[in-house]
N, C-alpha and C positions, 0 to 999 in steps of 0.2 A: 547532344545530337538530335537532330529533328525527329528521328524514328522512335526515340525513347530508349533506344539500347544503348546504355552509357557505361557498360562495365569496362574494366581496365583493358581486357583482351579485345573487346569490341573496338575500342578507340584505337588500339594498336594496329588493327587490321585496317580500319578506316584511314589511318595515316600511311598505309603502304603506298608506294609509288606504283604507277600503272606498269612499269617495266621490272617490277619485283620478280625475282626467280621463284619457281615452285618450292625448291628446297629451303629457300629463306622464309617464305610465307607459309608453308604447311603448318609448322608448329603454332604459328600464330592463329591461323584459322581453326586449328583443331581446339586451341585454348578458347577461342571465342565461341565455337560451338558447344563445348563443354560447359562454358559459362552460362549458356542459355538451355542446358540440360538436353542437348542433343547429342547422342552417342553416334560416333563415326568409327566404323570398324577399321582396324589396321590390318593391311593384307601383308602376309609374310612370304607368299609364293604365288606362282600362277594360278594355282588351284583356289586358294583363298580369294584371290582378285576376281576370278571368274564367279565364284559364289556371290561376291558383292555385286558385281555387274549384272548378274541374273535377277538377284533380288531387286536391284535398283530399276531394271527395265519392267519388272512386274509390278512393283509397288509405287515407284516414284516417276514413272514415265520417262526413264533415261532413253534418250534417243536410240533406237534399235542398232544404228550403225556403230555405236560405241560397244555394244554387246556382240554384235555378229562376228567381228574378227576372232576374238578369243573363243567364242562358240566353235567355230569352224576349226580352229586349231587344235582343239581337245576332243572333237566328236569322235566317238568309237565307230567301228564298222557297223553297218545296218543290223546284222544279227546280234551285235553286242550292246545295242542302245536299249535304254529303258524307255517307259512311256513318255516322259518329258522330253528326252532328247529326239525321240522319233517324231513326236508332235510338232516340235519346233522345226526339225529338218523339212518336215512336209509343209508346214505354213510358210517357211522361208522360200522354199521352191514356188509355192503357189504365189506368194507376194511378188517374186521376181518375174513372173510371167504376166502379171497385171499391168495395165497401161495407164490407168487413171489414178491420180492422187487419192481420191476417195476410196476406190477399191483397195488400194495399198495401206490406207490408214485403217480400213475396217479389219484387214488381216492382222495389222499390228495390235489392234485392240484386243482381237481374239488371242493373240499370242500372250498378251499381258495377263489375260484372264486364265489362261492355261499355266502360266508360271505361278500366279496366285494360288491356284488349286493344288500345285505340287511343292510350293516352297513356303515355309512358315515365315511370317513377318518377323522383324526384330523385335 
């Protein structure tokens, strides 16, 4: 392969058709990532999925819209929120009232920094 990644699992992923289903391709992709020493957490429930999305939004620049829905689905009442939840609620509200992409991007960068300050990297 042109990229130099030629392990067996990588070749199997490269051979997947464009219309491969996630259930069929997920084990192959996980094997490929493992082959390249990239650990991908397995989520068992909504809480563990949320933690992966939170970490990914802070450390790996996952688009905020992937994180936002699960965040709002689990957010406790204001008086029960910890510092991270409260900061994210406040910044998401601030972002939603901004009108320019640059201003919204600045808030999202700040959100990522706040997540990194509260959540350990893998």
